[in-house]
C-alpha positions as a Python dict, from the first residue, in 0.01 Angstrom:
ca = {
    (1, 'M'): (0, 0, 0),
    (2, 'L'): (312, 209, 70),
    (3, 'N'): (418, 181, -289),
    (4, 'D'): (67, 261, -428),
    (5, 'I'): (80, 584, -202),
    (6, 'K'): (446, 666, -352),
    (7, 'E'): (318, 608, -687),
    (8, 'L'): (-27, 796, -676),
    (9, 'L'): (108, 1083, -523),
    (10, 'A'): (391, 1055, -797),
    (11, 'V'): (146, 1060, -1077),
    (12, 'E'): (-6, 1397, -948),
    (13, 'A'): (283, 1553, -873),
    (14, 'D'): (355, 1481, -1276),
    (15, 'A'): (17, 1600, -1372),
    (16, 'I'): (112, 1905, -1233),
    (17, 'K'): (453, 1956, -1384),
    (18, 'N'): (326, 1867, -1726),
    (19, 'I'): (5, 2120, -1738),
    (20, 'P'): (44, 2311, -2097),
    (21, 'I'): (213, 2624, -2056),
    (22, 'S'): (74, 2887, -2294),
    (23, 'S'): (56, 3320, -2362),
    (24, 'E'): (-305, 3180, -2273),
    (25, 'Y'): (-178, 3227, -1912),
    (26, 'I'): (-111, 3633, -2017),
    (27, 'K'): (-416, 3672, -2170),
    (28, 'A'): (-621, 3565, -1920),
    (29, 'L'): (-424, 3761, -1651),
    (30, 'D'): (-461, 4096, -1877),
    (31, 'I'): (-858, 4014, -1900),
    (32, 'I'): (-854, 3958, -1491),
    (33, 'H'): (-643, 4269, -1441),
    (34, 'E'): (-847, 4491, -1696),
    (35, 'Q'): (-1211, 4394, -1607),
    (36, 'V'): (-1175, 4380, -1216),
    (37, 'H'): (-913, 4637, -1137),
    (38, 'L'): (-922, 4900, -1413),
    (39, 'K'): (-1304, 4881, -1538),
    (40, 'K'): (-1415, 4772, -1182),
    (41, 'G'): (-1620, 4467, -1240),
    (42, 'K'): (-1566, 4104, -1058),
    (43, 'L'): (-1424, 3790, -1137),
    (44, 'I'): (-1727, 3501, -1122),
    (45, 'T'): (-1611, 3162, -1135),
    (46, 'S'): (-1835, 2840, -1195),
    (47, 'G'): (-1815, 2464, -1259),
    (48, 'M'): (-2052, 2195, -1201),
    (49, 'G'): (-1997, 1897, -949),
    (50, 'K'): (-1611, 1834, -839),
    (51, 'A'): (-1499, 2130, -1121),
    (52, 'G'): (-1732, 2369, -915),
    (53, 'Q'): (-1572, 2288, -586),
    (54, 'I'): (-1228, 2396, -696),
    (55, 'A'): (-1418, 2739, -870),
    (56, 'V'): (-1529, 2817, -502),
    (57, 'N'): (-1208, 2750, -398),
    (58, 'I'): (-1038, 2958, -701),
    (59, 'S'): (-1300, 3248, -643),
    (60, 'T'): (-1255, 3295, -237),
    (61, 'T'): (-856, 3267, -283),
    (62, 'F'): (-869, 3582, -545),
    (63, 'S'): (-1098, 3754, -316),
    (64, 'S'): (-848, 3741, 10),
    (65, 'T'): (-553, 3854, -238),
    (66, 'G'): (-746, 4159, -358),
    (67, 'T'): (-929, 4005, -690),
    (68, 'P'): (-1341, 4065, -564),
    (69, 'A'): (-1481, 3696, -687),
    (70, 'V'): (-1783, 3540, -637),
    (71, 'F'): (-1881, 3183, -746),
    (72, 'L'): (-2164, 3132, -967),
    (73, 'H'): (-2383, 2768, -899),
    (74, 'P'): (-2451, 2692, -1319),
    (75, 'S'): (-2797, 2585, -1196),
    (76, 'E'): (-2914, 2821, -979),
    (77, 'A'): (-2814, 3085, -1242),
    (78, 'Q'): (-3059, 2946, -1447),
    (79, 'H'): (-3314, 3031, -1129),
    (80, 'G'): (-3226, 3391, -1093),
    (81, 'D'): (-2886, 3415, -927),
    (82, 'L'): (-2779, 3501, -1296),
    (83, 'G'): (-2814, 3870, -1183),
    (84, 'V'): (-2512, 3880, -1003),
    (85, 'V'): (-2350, 3915, -1299),
    (86, 'Q'): (-2270, 4301, -1366),
    (87, 'E'): (-2164, 4528, -1622),
    (88, 'N'): (-1733, 4480, -1658),
    (89, 'D'): (-1744, 4133, -1475),
    (90, 'V'): (-1538, 3887, -1638),
    (91, 'M'): (-1611, 3510, -1579),
    (92, 'L'): (-1390, 3174, -1547),
    (93, 'L'): (-1591, 2860, -1634),
    (94, 'I'): (-1401, 2551, -1512),
    (95, 'S'): (-1496, 2188, -1678),
    (96, 'N'): (-1309, 1920, -1791),
    (97, 'S'): (-1506, 1759, -2072),
    (98, 'G'): (-1590, 2139, -2208),
    (99, 'K'): (-1900, 1981, -2241),
    (100, 'T'): (-2100, 2028, -1941),
    (101, 'R'): (-2419, 2114, -2054),
    (102, 'E'): (-2541, 2346, -1721),
    (103, 'I'): (-2173, 2534, -1818),
    (104, 'I'): (-2238, 2559, -2215),
    (105, 'E'): (-2606, 2696, -2131),
    (106, 'L'): (-2432, 2927, -1862),
    (107, 'V'): (-2261, 3103, -2135),
    (108, 'T'): (-2572, 3181, -2363),
    (109, 'L'): (-2776, 3278, -2032),
    (110, 'A'): (-2472, 3526, -1938),
    (111, 'R'): (-2445, 3677, -2317),
    (112, 'G'): (-2792, 3717, -2315),
    (113, 'L'): (-2812, 3912, -1997),
    (114, 'R'): (-2437, 4074, -2050),
    (115, 'P'): (-2344, 4052, -2454),
    (116, 'N'): (-1983, 4171, -2408),
    (117, 'I'): (-1914, 3968, -2075),
    (118, 'R'): (-1580, 3821, -2146),
    (119, 'F'): (-1462, 3453, -2068),
    (120, 'I'): (-1185, 3199, -1942),
    (121, 'V'): (-1202, 2873, -1934),
    (122, 'I'): (-1012, 2587, -1764),
    (123, 'T'): (-1073, 2266, -1922),
    (124, 'G'): (-881, 1885, -2061),
    (125, 'N'): (-1030, 1940, -2364),
    (126, 'I'): (-910, 2278, -2580),
    (127, 'E'): (-1091, 2160, -2917),
    (128, 'S'): (-1473, 2182, -2714),
    (129, 'V'): (-1761, 2370, -2783),
    (130, 'L'): (-1632, 2562, -2400),
    (131, 'A'): (-1302, 2664, -2506),
    (132, 'S'): (-1472, 2775, -2826),
    (133, 'E'): (-1687, 3055, -2683),
    (134, 'A'): (-1354, 3156, -2467),
    (135, 'D'): (-1152, 3479, -2449),
    (136, 'A'): (-844, 3252, -2310),
    (137, 'V'): (-867, 2881, -2262),
    (138, 'L'): (-580, 2733, -2030),
    (139, 'S'): (-537, 2334, -2062),
    (140, 'T'): (-486, 2096, -1772),
    (141, 'G'): (-333, 1911, -2029),
    (142, 'S'): (-562, 1607, -1990),
    (143, 'P'): (-412, 1403, -1701),
    (144, 'R'): (-576, 1052, -1665),
    (145, 'E'): (-734, 1054, -1310),
    (146, 'V'): (-584, 818, -1052),
    (147, 'C'): (-907, 720, -935),
    (148, 'A'): (-936, 325, -962),
    (149, 'L'): (-1201, 318, -1196),
    (150, 'G'): (-1077, 600, -1427),
    (151, 'L'): (-1377, 797, -1364),
    (152, 'T'): (-1360, 1063, -1065),
    (153, 'P'): (-1233, 1404, -1063),
    (154, 'T'): (-883, 1329, -882),
    (155, 'T'): (-618, 1397, -1061),
    (156, 'S'): (-781, 1632, -1323),
    (157, 'T'): (-937, 1880, -1036),
    (158, 'T'): (-585, 1877, -837),
    (159, 'V'): (-438, 2018, -1159),
    (160, 'M'): (-775, 2250, -1166),
    (161, 'T'): (-624, 2397, -811),
    (162, 'A'): (-250, 2451, -963),
    (163, 'I'): (-365, 2673, -1258),
    (164, 'G'): (-628, 2876, -1032),
    (165, 'D'): (-303, 2889, -759),
    (166, 'V'): (-123, 3045, -1061),
    (167, 'L'): (-357, 3294, -1180),
    (168, 'V'): (-377, 3408, -811),
    (169, 'V'): (-21, 3477, -772),
    (170, 'L'): (58, 3642, -1107),
    (171, 'L'): (-177, 3882, -1021),
    (172, 'M'): (-128, 3949, -661),
    (173, 'K'): (207, 4008, -806),
    (174, 'K'): (88, 4247, -1164),
    (175, 'I'): (-165, 4455, -873),
    (176, 'G'): (117, 4465, -624),
    (177, 'F'): (-92, 4334, -344),
    (178, 'S'): (93, 4347, -7),
    (179, 'N'): (99, 4257, 366),
    (180, 'H'): (-91, 4544, 428),
    (181, 'D'): (-384, 4484, 222),
    (182, 'Y'): (-337, 4102, 285),
    (183, 'S'): (-427, 4199, 667),
    (184, 'L'): (-734, 4424, 597),
    (185, 'R'): (-894, 4135, 453),
    (186, 'H'): (-785, 3864, 758),
    (187, 'H'): (-873, 4014, 1097),
    (188, 'G'): (-882, 3709, 1261),
    (189, 'G'): (-712, 3382, 1287),
    (190, 'Y'): (-337, 3318, 1249),
    (191, 'L'): (-310, 3429, 905),
    (192, 'G'): (-443, 3752, 1019),
    (193, 'D'): (-176, 3779, 1315),
    (194, 'K'): (90, 3683, 1053),
    (195, 'S'): (5, 3972, 792),
    (196, 'R'): (-32, 4251, 1003),
    (197, 'Q'): (286, 4145, 1223),
    (198, 'A'): (467, 4152, 826),
    (199, 'A'): (293, 4449, 739),
    (200, 'S'): (428, 4650, 1073),
    (201, 'L'): (757, 4504, 936),
    (202, 'D'): (730, 4648, 602),
    (203, 'K'): (688, 5031, 779),
    (204, 'K'): (1053, 4999, 897),
}
């Protein structure tokens, strides 16, 4: 079993190492920066199932690091929650297959409300219908799932998380997000104390 654990971790680590890197990352960062930080919109993330859980994580991480973001459930969007989409917002949609019905429908619905809305897509299928609708497409490299059946989102969601982390960290650098900025958003807990201590040191 210890060998199995080692092998599983190696597969997931290799999947992250083999994420395709392209100018699409620069394009995605520029879009988020323009829409959120220059035009004062917000980032809206969305996905179904496990991909949706990754989208929640990405949105909260962006919000805590200076880029306002919210998660929009694609099914709830069809029952009124689409109203959260405002002028100048940008959407980050996640679908491993690029064929998720609810996400594709969300593109149509969002454009119906905001015709000029821009989309960034994280997917394992850059030839998909969803990818063709995007202003920037970030490929996961379509890694094989470590799930014993090859079905459950495992490796794919690990890679999605890593891609989200890359976007967050690079945008933090782009906007010059500081320890002081971080402390204003984290008033409690260990991270709040640590950020305030670091901010005080920065002033010296």
